[in-house]
C-alpha positions in Angstrom: -15.8 -35.7 -31.4 -18.1 -32.9 -30.3 -21.8 -32.8 -30.9 -24.2 -29.9 -31.4 -26.9 -29.0 -29.0 -30.3 -27.8 -30.2 -30.5 -24.0 -30.5 -33.8 -24.1 -28.5 -32.0 -25.8 -25.7 -29.2 -23.3 -25.8 -31.7 -20.4 -25.7 -33.4 -21.9 -22.7 -30.0 -22.4 -20.9 -29.1 -18.8 -21.8 -32.4 -17.4 -20.5 -32.0 -19.4 -17.3 -28.5 -18.1 -16.8 -29.5 -14.5 -17.7 -32.0 -14.4 -14.8 -29.3 -13.6 -12.2 -28.0 -10.8 -14.3 -31.5 -9.6 -15.2 -32.4 -9.5 -11.5 -29.2 -7.6 -10.6 -29.8 -5.2 -13.6 -33.3 -4.4 -12.3 -31.8 -3.7 -8.9 -29.1 -1.6 -10.6 -31.7 0.4 -12.5 -33.8 1.0 -9.5 -30.8 2.4 -7.5 -29.6 4.8 -10.2 -30.5 8.5 -9.7 -30.4 9.6 -13.3 -30.2 6.8 -15.8 -27.7 7.3 -18.6 -27.5 5.2 -21.7 -23.8 4.6 -21.4 -24.3 3.3 -17.8 -27.0 0.9 -19.0 -24.8 -0.4 -21.9 -21.8 -0.7 -19.5 -23.7 -2.9 -17.1 -25.2 -5.0 -19.9 -21.7 -5.4 -21.6 -20.1 -6.5 -18.4 -22.8 -9.0 -17.5 -23.1 -10.3 -21.1 -19.3 -10.5 -21.5 -18.8 -12.4 -18.3 -21.7 -14.8 -19.0 -20.3 -15.5 -22.4 -16.7 -16.0 -21.2 -17.4 -18.2 -18.2 -18.9 -21.2 -20.1 -15.7 -21.2 -22.2 -13.5 -21.3 -19.1 -15.7 -24.0 -17.6 -15.7 -26.0 -20.8 -11.9 -25.9 -21.1 -11.6 -27.0 -17.4 -14.1 -29.8 -18.0 -12.2 -31.1 -21.1 -9.4 -32.3 -18.9 -11.7 -34.3 -16.7 -14.0 -35.6 -19.4 -12.2 -38.9 -20.1 -12.3 -39.8 -16.4 -15.9 -39.0 -16.0 -17.5 -40.1 -19.3 -19.7 -42.9 -17.7 -21.3 -40.4 -15.3 -21.2 -37.2 -17.3 -25.0 -36.9 -17.7 -25.4 -37.2 -13.9 -22.7 -34.5 -13.4 -24.5 -32.2 -15.9 -27.8 -32.9 -14.1 -26.3 -32.3 -10.7 -24.7 -29.0 -11.6 -27.7 -27.6 -13.4 -30.1 -28.8 -10.7 -27.8 -27.4 -8.0 -27.5 -24.0 -9.7 -31.3 -23.9 -10.2 -31.9 -24.8 -6.5 -29.4 -22.1 -5.5 -31.2 -19.5 -7.6 -34.6 -20.5 -6.2 -33.2 -20.3 -2.6 -31.6 -16.9 -3.3 -34.9 -15.6 -4.8 -36.6 -16.4 -1.4 -33.9 -14.6 0.7 -33.1 -11.4 -1.3 -33.6 -8.3 0.8 -33.6 -4.6 0.6 -29.9 -4.4 1.6 -29.0 -5.1 -2.0 -30.3 -1.7 -2.9 -27.4 0.1 -1.3 -24.7 -0.1 -4.0 -23.5 1.9 -6.9 -23.7 -0.3 -10.0 -21.7 2.1 -12.1 -18.6 1.8 -9.9 -16.1 -0.4 -11.8 -15.2 -2.6 -8.8 -18.8 -3.2 -7.9 -19.6 -3.9 -11.5 -16.7 -6.5 -11.8 -17.9 -8.1 -8.6 -21.5 -8.4 -9.8 -20.4 -9.7 -13.2 -18.3 -12.5 -11.7 -21.0 -13.3 -9.1 -23.8 -13.5 -11.6 -21.7 -15.6 -14.1 -20.4 -18.3 -11.8 -23.4 -20.4 -12.8 -22.3 -20.1 -16.4 -18.9 -21.6 -15.5 -20.6 -24.7 -14.1 -22.8 -24.9 -17.3 -19.6 -24.8 -19.4 -18.2 -27.8 -17.3 -21.6 -29.6 -17.9 -21.5 -29.0 -21.6 -17.9 -30.4 -21.8 -19.1 -33.5 -20.1 -21.7 -34.2 -22.7 -19.3 -33.3 -25.5 -21.1 -30.3 -26.9 -19.5 -27.7 -29.1 -19.1 -24.6 -26.9 -18.7 -21.6 -29.2 -22.4 -21.1 -30.2 -23.7 -21.7 -26.7 -21.2 -19.2 -25.2 -22.1 -16.6 -27.8 -25.9 -17.1 -27.3 -25.5 -17.0 -23.5 -23.5 -13.8 -23.7 -25.9 -12.1 -26.2 -29.0 -13.0 -24.4 -27.6 -11.9 -21.1 -26.6 -8.6 -22.7 -30.1 -8.1 -23.9 -31.8 -9.1 -20.7 -29.4 -6.9 -18.7 -29.9 -3.9 -20.8 -33.7 -4.3 -20.6 -33.4 -5.0 -16.8 -31.7 -1.7 -16.1 -34.5 0.2 -17.8 -37.2 -2.0 -16.2 -35.6 -1.4 -12.8 -35.6 2.3 -13.3 -39.4 2.2 -14.0 -40.6 -0.7 -11.7 -37.9 -1.2 -9.0 -38.0 -4.4 -7.0 -41.5 -5.6 -7.9 -40.5 -8.5 -10.1 -36.9 -9.3 -9.0 -37.6 -12.3 -6.9 -40.0 -13.9 -9.4 -37.4 -13.6 -12.2 -34.7 -15.3 -10.1 -37.2 -18.1 -9.2 -38.1 -18.6 -12.9 -34.4 -18.8 -13.9 -33.8 -21.6 -11.3 -36.8 -23.6 -12.5 -35.6 -23.4 -16.1 -32.1 -24.6 -15.2 -33.5 -27.6 -13.2 -35.8 -28.5 -16.1 -32.9 -28.5 -18.5 -30.9 -30.7 -16.1 -33.7 -33.2 -16.0 -34.0 -33.1 -19.8 -30.3 -33.9 -20.2 -30.5 -36.7 -17.7 -33.6 -38.3 -19.3 -32.2 -38.0 -22.8 -29.0 -39.9 -21.7 -30.8 -42.5 -19.7 -33.3 -43.3 -22.5 -31.0 -42.7 -25.4 
C-alpha cells in the first residue's frame, strides 16, 4: 500500500531538483542573442517535462526492487538524495565559462541538457518507490516547479548572466541532502 508524502516535502524536493535546470536556464538565457518567448517556453517545457517524467521512470524501476530492499529502504533514499546533493554541491564549485559556448535552442543540445539535468529526478523516483510513496503528485509538482524555475531562469540569465548560477546549484544540493537526512531520521525514530 502506498503512502502520501507531505506537499511541503514534495515542494522542497522539487525546488532542490529544479536547481540544475534553473542554473542551466540562466546559462541559456545569458547565451541567447535575442530572447524570444517561444525559445524560453521551449527550454522550460523540455526541462519541466523531463524532470516530471524521470521520477516516474525511477519509481517504476524501484518497484521491482522494493520487496528485496524494504529493510534498508530509508538508507537507500538517504544515500541517493545525499549523493545527488553532494554531486550538485561539487558541480557548483567546478562550473566554468566553457559552459557558455552552446546554443540552447538547438534540439539536440536541449535534449541532452534535459536528460542531464533530470538524472537526479530518476534517482529521487527510485527513492520514493523505496519508501512506498504515491508518485503521481510528486512527479507533477516536480515537473511544474521545474518548468516555472526554468522559464524564470532564462529571463534572469538574459538580464544577469552567470552572477548567481553557482550559488543556485549549491542551494539545490543542500536542500536535497537535508531532505535525505529528514527521511532517514523519520524512519529511524518512527
